[in-house]
N, C-alpha and C positions, 0 to 999 in steps of 0.2 A: 611587504606582501599585504595586499588588501584583505580586510576581514571578510570572511564569507558570510552570507546571509544565514541567520538562524532559521532552521526549518521547524515549524510547529505543525505536525501532521495529525490528521484524524482519518482513520480507516474504519468503515462501518458497513455492516451487513447482517445477515442471519447467522446464528450459531451454526457451526458445521461447515461454513464456507471457507474456513481457514483465515479469517480476518486477524485473529490474534497471532497465528503463525506468521502471516505476512508482515505484521508489525514487528515481530521479533527478528525476522530476517533484515528488515530495514534498520532496526536499532543495532544489530550486530554489525551491519555494514558500516555504520558510523563509528562504532567501537573499534573495528579493525583499522580504521583510518585515524585512530587516536583522538576522536572527537569526544566531547561530553555528550552523554545520551541519557534519555529516560524512556521507559516503556511502561505504560499504565493501561492494563486491560480492564474492560468493563463489560459485563454481560448480564442479561436478564436471568431470572431463576430457572427458566425452562431449558437452558443450554441449547441443545440442537433445536433449531427452528425458532428460538427466541432471538432477541436482538443481541448483537455483539459489536463492540467497537473498541478501539484502542488509540491512545494518544502516544505519539512518539515525538520527542524533541531531539534535535541534533544541533550542537552548537560548539563554537570554539571556547566559549565561556561557561562557567558553572551555571547550571539550570536552577532557577529559583523555584519553579513549580512544575511538576510533571503533568498537570492537568491542562489540556488544550481546549480553551473555550472559543477562541477565534483562530482557527487553523489558517495557515497560508498554503497548505496542501491538504486536499480532501479527496479520498478515494471512496466512491460509493459503489457497493456491491448489490444493493437492492433498492426498490422504490421507497419503502418507508424511511430508510436511512437517508436517501437523497432528499426527500421532502423535509425531514427533520433538521438536517444540518446545512443545507445549501446556503441559507441566508446568513450563517455564522462565519462563512469564509471571508477572510480579510480581502479588501479591494487589492487587486494585483495578484491574487492567489492563483493556484493551479488546481483544477478539478479534473479527476480522471473517473470516468463513468463506465461501468460494464453495460454496454448498450444492448446486450442480449436480454437482460433482466429489467432494464430501465428504458422505457420508450419515451422519455421526456428529454427535452433539450434544456440547457441552462439558459434562463431568460436574462440573467444579469449580463451586462456588457463590461463590467469592471473586473472580470476574472477570465483566465484562459481555460477553456474547457476542451478536453480530449475524450473522444468516444471510441471505445474498443469493445467489440463483441467477444469479450474474454470467455464467457461460458460456452458460447458456440465454438470458438477456436479450440478450446480445451477438448470438447467432445469430438470435433472433427479430427483432432490429432491424437486421439486415444489417451488423453491426459485427464481422465476423470478426477475431479477435485483440483485441477490445476489452474482454474481461472484466477485465483488469488496471486499466483506466481506470474502469470501472464500480465496482470495489472501492475505488479512490481516492475516487470521489465519495461512496460510502457512508461511508468513513472520515472524509472531510472533514465530512460531516453530523454524525457522532457525536463527533468530538473537535476540529474546527476547528483543524487543525495550522498553518494560515496564514490570511491574509485571502482573500476571494474574488478580489479583484483580483490578488493575488500568485499564486493558483492558475492563473488565466487566463494570466498572463504566463509562468508556469512551463511550461505546455503549449506556448505559442508558442515558447519558448526551446528546449524539448527535442525537438520534432518537427523532424527534419532537413529541409533545403531540398528534397531529392529526394523527400520524402514529404509535402510541403506540402499536396497534394491530400487528405490524411487529417485535416487540421486540424478540419474540420467534424465528422467522425466522432468524433474525440477529445472535442470539446466536447459532442456529443450523448451520448456514453458517460458523461461526468461528470454531466450532468443526470439521466440514468437512475439512476445510483447515488445522487445527492443526493436524489432524490424517492422512492426505494424505501422503502416502509413495512414493514419486516420485522425 
């Protein structure tokens, strides 16, 4: 069996957009598939409205450092994060952009860029705060960071008991992202 490519991901946006939650879901997806994983959150002192990002590593081998400086997968949820990290993406990497909030295109030709109006889709579908999960769905479609079964288990594991009523919304948001043709 061929060794799968290590994924070194960076998700970035404003605090309150669910960046850290999205990263946790991705990390749990890898964990449910018995991969080595790390999840390292980072946020500004302001919390909501400040910057937030997280590094996620998924590998078949032990992970040396949880800090991702040159991601091969980058998910941008706002323009300041896009501008800050786009040039750090490894050549050949994947970039997923919330095109509702970022009206720029990736100028680099050595990365694969996907644009999905996640914030608009969340609003149109009554999924307030679901843009992060829509982006995970799109990312899953484009790079299959875990199995579908593991992704479903990860959502179930990460949604806290007091928000169990939102489980259906999270699964709907995943489906929207996975089926988006953009």
